[in-house]
C-alpha positions in Angstrom: 105.8 134.0 90.8 103.1 133.7 93.5 100.4 134.4 91.0 101.8 131.8 88.6 102.0 129.2 91.3 98.5 129.7 92.7 96.9 129.7 89.3 98.6 126.4 88.4 97.8 124.9 91.8 94.1 125.6 91.2 94.2 124.2 87.7 96.0 121.0 88.8 94.0 120.2 91.9 90.9 122.4 92.6 88.6 121.4 89.7 88.9 117.7 90.5 86.3 117.8 93.3 83.6 115.9 91.3 80.8 114.1 93.3 77.9 111.9 92.2 74.5 113.7 92.0 71.8 111.5 90.6 70.6 109.4 87.6 68.7 110.4 84.5 67.8 109.0 81.1 70.3 109.2 78.3 69.9 111.8 75.5 71.8 111.9 72.2 74.1 114.7 73.2 75.4 112.9 76.3 78.9 111.5 76.7 78.7 107.7 76.6 81.4 107.3 79.3 78.9 108.3 82.0 76.4 105.6 81.1 75.6 103.4 84.1 75.4 100.0 82.4 74.3 98.0 85.5 71.4 100.3 86.2 70.5 100.5 82.4 70.2 96.7 82.4 67.9 96.7 85.4 65.6 99.4 84.0 65.7 98.3 80.3 66.7 101.8 79.2 69.9 103.8 79.0 70.7 105.5 82.3 73.3 108.2 82.8 75.1 109.1 86.0 75.1 112.9 86.7 77.9 114.6 88.7 78.4 117.9 90.2 81.5 119.9 90.8 82.2 120.8 94.5 83.9 124.2 94.4 85.4 123.7 97.8 88.3 121.2 97.9 90.3 119.7 100.6 94.1 119.5 100.8 95.2 116.8 103.2 98.9 116.6 104.2 100.3 113.6 106.0 103.8 114.0 107.6 105.8 110.9 108.4 107.5 111.8 111.6 110.2 109.1 111.3 113.5 108.7 113.1 115.6 109.1 109.9 114.0 112.5 109.3 116.2 113.8 112.2 119.4 111.8 111.3 121.3 114.6 109.6 123.7 117.0 111.2 122.1 120.3 110.0 118.5 119.3 110.1 118.2 119.5 106.3 115.2 117.3 106.1 113.2 119.0 108.8 113.9 122.4 107.3 112.7 121.1 103.9 109.5 119.7 105.4 108.7 123.0 107.0 109.3 124.9 103.7 107.0 122.5 101.9 104.3 122.9 104.6 104.6 126.6 104.2 104.3 126.4 100.4 101.3 124.0 100.4 99.6 125.9 103.3 99.8 129.2 101.6 98.6 127.8 98.3 95.6 126.2 100.0 94.7 129.4 101.8 94.9 131.6 98.7 92.9 129.0 96.8 90.3 129.2 99.7 90.4 125.4 100.3 90.4 123.5 103.6 93.8 122.1 104.5 94.2 119.3 107.0 97.4 118.0 108.8 98.1 114.6 110.1 101.4 113.7 111.8 102.3 110.0 111.9 104.2 109.0 115.1 105.1 105.6 116.6 102.1 105.0 118.9 99.9 108.2 118.8 99.1 110.1 115.6 98.4 113.8 115.8 95.6 115.4 113.9 95.3 119.2 113.3 91.8 120.3 112.4 91.2 121.9 109.0 91.5 125.6 108.6 91.4 128.2 105.9 93.8 130.6 107.6 97.5 130.9 108.5 96.8 129.9 112.1 96.6 126.2 111.1 100.2 126.4 109.8 101.5 127.8 113.1 100.3 124.7 114.9 102.7 122.6 112.9 105.9 124.5 113.6 106.8 122.3 116.6 105.7 118.9 115.2 109.2 117.5 115.9 108.3 117.5 119.6 106.0 114.5 118.9 107.1 110.9 119.4 109.0 109.6 116.4 107.9 106.7 114.2 110.4 103.8 113.9 112.0 103.9 110.4 112.4 100.2 110.5 108.7 99.7 110.0 107.0 100.1 106.6 105.0 103.3 106.2 101.3 102.3 106.3 98.2 104.4 105.5 95.7 101.8 106.7 94.0 104.3 109.1 93.3 106.6 106.2 91.8 103.9 104.0 89.3 103.2 106.8 88.3 106.8 107.3 85.2 108.2 105.7 86.7 111.1 103.7 85.4 113.1 100.8 87.6 113.0 97.8 90.8 114.9 98.6 94.3 115.8 97.3 96.6 114.0 99.7 100.3 115.0 100.0 102.5 112.6 101.9 105.8 113.9 103.2 108.2 111.1 104.0 111.9 110.1 103.6 110.9 106.4 103.5 111.2 104.0 100.5 109.7 101.2 102.6 105.9 101.4 102.3 102.9 99.2 102.8 102.0 99.3 99.1 98.5 97.8 99.6 97.3 100.6 101.8 98.8 103.2 99.4 97.0 101.6 96.4 93.6 101.5 98.2 94.0 105.2 99.1 94.8 106.2 95.6 91.6 104.6 94.3 89.6 107.3 96.0 91.9 110.2 96.4 94.5 112.2 94.3 97.7 111.1 96.1 101.1 112.8 95.7 104.1 111.2 97.5 106.9 113.8 98.3 110.1 112.0 99.1 112.4 114.0 101.4 116.1 113.4 101.3 119.4 115.2 101.9 121.9 115.8 99.1 124.5 113.9 101.1 122.2 110.9 101.4 122.0 110.7 97.6 125.6 111.5 96.7 128.0 110.9 99.7 129.7 114.1 98.5 131.9 114.7 101.6 135.2 113.1 102.5 136.7 111.6 105.7 134.8 110.1 108.6 131.3 111.4 109.3 129.2 110.7 112.3 125.4 110.9 112.3 123.2 110.7 115.4 119.5 110.2 116.1 117.7 109.7 119.4 118.4 106.0 119.4 121.3 105.4 117.0 124.8 106.6 116.0 126.2 106.0 112.6 129.8 106.2 111.4 130.5 106.5 107.7 134.0 106.3 106.2 133.9 108.3 102.9 137.6 107.7 101.8 136.8 104.9 99.3 135.7 106.6 96.1 134.9 103.3 94.3 132.4 102.3 97.0 130.9 105.8 97.0 130.3 105.6 93.2 128.7 102.1 93.7 126.5 103.6 96.4 125.4 106.5 94.2 124.4 104.2 91.3 122.5 101.8 93.6 120.8 104.8 95.3 119.7 106.2 91.9 118.4 102.8 90.8 116.4 102.4 94.1 114.8 105.8 93.7 113.9 105.1 90.1 112.4 101.7 90.9 110.4 103.3 93.8 109.0 105.9 91.4 108.0 103.3 88.9 106.2 101.2 91.5 104.3 104.2 92.8 103.2 105.2 89.3 101.8 101.7 88.7 99.3 102.4 91.6 98.5 105.9 90.3 100.5 107.9 92.7 102.5 111.0 91.6 106.0 111.3 93.1 108.2 114.3 93.8 111.8 113.8 95.0 113.2 116.8 96.9 116.3 117.6 98.8 117.7 120.8 100.4 119.2 121.9 97.0 115.8 121.6 95.2 114.0 124.6 93.9 110.5 124.0 95.5 108.8 126.4 93.2 110.2 124.9 90.0 109.7 121.3 91.1 106.1 121.8 92.2 105.3 123.8 89.1 106.6 120.9 86.9 104.4 118.5 88.9 101.3 120.7 88.5 102.0 121.1 84.7 102.1 117.3 84.3 98.8 116.9 86.2 97.2 119.7 84.2 98.3 118.0 80.9 96.8 114.7 82.1 93.6 116.4 83.0 93.2 117.9 79.5 93.3 114.4 78.0 
């Protein structure tokens, strides 16, 4: 299973590190899609753009350290985030790629320098000790749009459906962005009965689960909201993955990578 995962991880992401090299004149065997029409017009001849493949990629993981990530009784979301970090980190290490970690908090963001070893993952094990980001605010990636970064694969781990779409779109123009939405199974289904109490550092929430009609209405609206969010993300060229504690990480990531490989072929 590990061999299968790593092989598909490389195929889906690693080969995509393509950078501009220089210009040269067109020859009959060249692919016309690489013609630089603006430069060709200036020089009165057909000019091609040449690219080179950078064998060393960068995996960039952004963790949204939001209040609602800690809202559930058994820390399902936190556990899931740690499992995803472990999976992506080990895949990056075995693919011999840099992996970077960035934790979004309310006032101060936390950056963990890139490494190609397991030590970088250990630095993330206590990320919940950092200040939480208010879930009432839209998740914004403006600081990353402004950064001078080489083309990267960016995984965003968040439980938010409230995002600053403009900053996401600008980031996806330069990078290969995958949004991993974190939820709990209860959050999607309200599967329990009776009165449930959920607490965070700032809030306490009581939910009466005795009304089955309202529970069904909630499930339908929740499914519609997730589907609409996925559609809106796809319109700005961002892949999405919806995961909860019952998801098979291996299977879901493998399906994502197969989809990306298929697009790459065509």
